[in-house]
N, C-alpha and C positions, 0 to 999 in steps of 0.2 A: 419771829420775823426773818427773811432773807437778806442776804445784801444786796448790792445794786445802787443802779443811778436813779429807779422807779421803787425803791424799797417801802413799804406800807403804802403804796398808790393803790386805787382802786376803778378800775377802766373798763367802760362797757363800748366795744367797739362794734359798727354795724357792719355788715357785708362779711361777717368775718368765716366763713364758712372754707373761702378761698382768696387767692390775690393777694392783693396789698393787705385784707384785714386779717387775715390769717399769719401774713409774716409778721402784721404789726403785733399780734397778739402774742405770737411766740417769744418775740423780742421784750417784749414789756413784762413776760413771765420771766423771762430768764434774767432780767435785769431788776426783779425782787416784788413785781407786782403782782396783784391779784386780777384777772380779767374775766370779764364775761362777752361772749360772742355770739352776736344778735344776728341772724340771717335767715328770708323766708326757707333757703335750704337746711332746715334743722338737722337732717342727718348729717350735713356735711360739717356743721357748726358742732356737733355734739363727737363727731370724728377727731376735729382739730382739739378740741377741749381736752379729749380721752387722751391724746397725743401727749399734749400739754402735762396732762396731770401723771402720765406714766413716766415721762422724765424729772417732772419735779417735784411729784407728792402730791396727792390729794387735797382736792379744795382749792388748788391754784387757779383754775379755770372752770367756768360753768359756761352753758350753752342755752340760748331762746330762741324761740319761733318769732321771727319781727318781719312783719310786712311793715316796710319805713313808711309807707304813706298814708297809715290809719292810726290816727290820733288814741283810738281805744288799746291799739297794740301796743304804742308805743308806752302809756300810761300803766299798763299791766307790765309791761318786761321792765320799764325802769324800779318799779317798786319790787318785783321781785328780786332784779340783781340787786337792789341797794340792800336789800336783807340778806342775802345770798353770802355778799362781799362785806358787810359790815359797812356800806357806805358807799360815796360814788365820789372821786377826786378829778377823774378824767372823761373824757365823751369825747371819742372818734368818730364822725360821723362820715364814712367810708361809701357806705353803698350808694352805686350810681352806675347810669346806663347810659349808651349811647346807640344814636338811630341816627342814618345818614338822609341823606337829598338837599337840593339845595330849595330855596327859599320858595322857588316853584312847586316843586315837586313833593314838598313836605307835606303831609296830611295833617288837620288840625288836631287830630284823635292823637297822632303820634308824637305831635307837638307837646301835649297836654301831660301825653304819658311818661315823657322826659322830667320837664318838669315837677311834675308830682313826685317821681323818684329821688331827681336831682337836688330839688330844690327845698321843697315842702318839709322833704325827710328830715334836712338841717333845721329848720325852723321848728319843725315839732320836736327835737333833739332837744335843741340849746331852750326852749320854751319851758319842757315839762324837768329838763336834767338839772336847771340850776337851782331848785328848790332843792332837792337832795346836796346838790353841791355846796350849796350855804354851810352846810353842817360839817364840811370835810375840805376846807379851806385849808392851802391853797388849791385852787381848781387850775384846771386846763381844758379849753374846749378845743378841739383840735380838726378841722374841716377841710374835706380833700377838694380841692380844687382842680384846676388842672393850667395849665399854660396856655389851654386853649380857652381860657377865660381870659385873658390878657391878649390872646392873639389870636386875629379870628380868621378862617379859611372860606372861602367861595361856595363851600360843599356841607358845611357842619352848623347852620344858622341856630338849632335847638341846642344843641351842645355848647358853642359857643356862650349863647344867651343863659344859661342854666347855669352854667359854671363861673360868670360874672357875677351873676347872681349871688352865687354862694360867694364869693370875694367880698362883695360890698356887704353885705348880710353881715357876715363875721366881724367885721369893722364894728358896723351899729351895736351887736352885742358884745363887742369889746367897751365899747363906751358906754352902753347900758351899765353893766357891770361894773365898771370904774365910777361911774358916777352915784351909783349906790353902794360904796363903798367895799363891794365885794373884790376879792383876793380870788378873785376867776379871771383868768386870759383867756382871749379868743383869736384864734389865729388859723391862717391859710396853710396848705400847702398846695404846690403848684406844678404837678408834674408833667413830663411830657412822655413819649411815647414810651410805656414799662411794660416788660415780658409779662403779661397776663392774660386769662382769658378772656379780657374785653378787644383784643386783635385777632381773635378766632376768625370773624367774619372775612377778615383783610386774607389771614392765612388760608380760605376757603378758597377766596376768591384767584387768588393768584401763587397759590402753593408756598408753605413755608418759609422756603428760603429767599425766595423772590420778593415775598410781602414784608420779610424782617429787613433783607439790603435795601428796599425800596424805602422803607421807613428811617434806616438808620443814615441815608444819604443827607436826610432834610437835618441832621442834626450834627454840629459840630464835632462833638468828640467821635461819631462815626460808628454809634455803638447805640442799639437800645438800653435803657435803665431797667434793674433789676427790682423786685418786690423789698428785698433788703434797703436799696436805696431809699427808698419812702419810709419804711420800717424805722432807719437810723434818724430821718428828721422828726416822726412822729415822737421817737423815743425823746429827742432833745425837746420839743414840746412841751410833751411830758412830765419832763423833770421839773426839780427846782434850778437848776442851771437856766433857764429861760424866764425866772421871775421879773426880767423887767421887761420882755417882749410880749405885747399885745397891741391887735389890731393890725400886725405887720403879716407878710406872707413871707414864704420859701420857696423858691423857683428851681425844682430839680429838672432842668431842662438841657442838661449836655450842649448850653451856649447858644439856645435857637435866639431866645430874648436878647441876645448881645448885638445881634447882627444888623 
């Protein structure tokens, strides 16, 4: 077993083909965990897993195709990852999307799409992972919400609503596990604008430099976050350093919520 802050942990990370999921997978693996990267983009997840295995040794990372809105795929992926890793002690529900449009413009179809990806996925992941995590305690469920789940905007009703749902769902999961005497914690991470592909629509609309400058002006620290900023928060929550933290939230917002 390799040394590190999460040595011996076995983690499943959704949205693992790029962005925050890939960064989290790399960091957890470097800190001693075995990781499974799940994504609709199987080729991308396999590429990240191959990169991790090349750096840290075969059997450190695995990749699975997963549409996080589909319960049957969750069941199959969790079974396969649990078998490959020899257990499951960390779940990182990272997969998510954003569709713009104010409350009058947004279609019901787009409302449902975002809710399915951002909220149903977290429900399904928690529902079906806890059974495996019972056998690999202590465990940690880490759900990616957003500062947009705590602070609203006029033009993102479905993103606000979905990320707020993730926030309170995670607290309910935390209380459920505690009530059933399970050493499985559930917490949320709330980033602001992070330099990932989720910002690409804005980059296309305004141009890369202008879009990023426009976003950075909204952040007291004056810059976008980096994927590793979120990955290090996930590392803390996955580790036993956070054993007394559950039903809580980590805000990585560059000071926005302090205003």
